[in-house]
matplotlib code that plots the C-alpha trace (Angstrom):
import matplotlib.pyplot as plt

x = [114.9, 116.1, 114.3, 112.3, 113.0, 110.2, 108.1, 108.9, 106.2, 106.6, 108.3, 105.5, 107.7, 107.6, 103.9, 103.2, 105.5, 103.7, 100.3, 101.4, 102.7, 99.5, 97.5, 99.4, 99.1, 95.3, 94.8, 96.7, 94.6, 91.4, 92.5, 94.1, 90.8, 89.9, 93.3, 93.3, 89.9, 90.9, 94.1, 92.3, 89.7, 92.4, 94.1, 90.8, 90.2, 93.8, 93.5, 90.6, 87.9, 84.9, 82.5, 83.1, 85.1]
y = [61.5, 64.6, 67.8, 69.4, 73.0, 75.4, 75.9, 79.2, 81.4, 82.2, 85.5, 88.0, 91.0, 90.4, 89.8, 92.9, 95.0, 93.8, 94.6, 98.1, 98.7, 97.4, 99.6, 102.7, 102.0, 101.3, 104.5, 106.5, 104.9, 105.8, 109.4, 110.3, 111.4, 113.6, 115.3, 115.7, 117.4, 119.8, 120.8, 121.3, 123.4, 125.6, 125.9, 126.9, 129.6, 130.8, 131.2, 133.6, 131.4, 131.7, 129.7, 126.2, 125.1]
z = [112.0, 110.2, 111.1, 108.4, 107.5, 108.2, 105.1, 103.4, 101.9, 98.2, 97.4, 96.4, 95.7, 91.9, 91.8, 93.9, 91.7, 88.6, 90.1, 91.0, 87.5, 85.9, 88.3, 87.4, 83.7, 84.1, 86.0, 83.4, 80.6, 82.4, 83.4, 80.0, 78.3, 81.3, 81.4, 77.6, 77.7, 80.4, 78.6, 75.3, 77.0, 78.5, 75.1, 73.6, 76.2, 75.9, 72.2, 72.6, 71.1, 73.4, 71.3, 70.1, 73.2]

ax = plt.figure().add_subplot(projection="3d")
ax.plot(x, y, z, "-o")
ax.set_aspect("equal")
plt.show()
């Protein structure tokens, strides 16, 4: 009887890499409006406009 090779687990490096990339893109998508608002507020203050910021 030939001996069976031990069963190998599937390689998950590609799937984990894809999940990390999607998580980074999703986080950037969610954080972009917050960062944009903060930068535009700083620009408004720096330009000297006190009202309308």
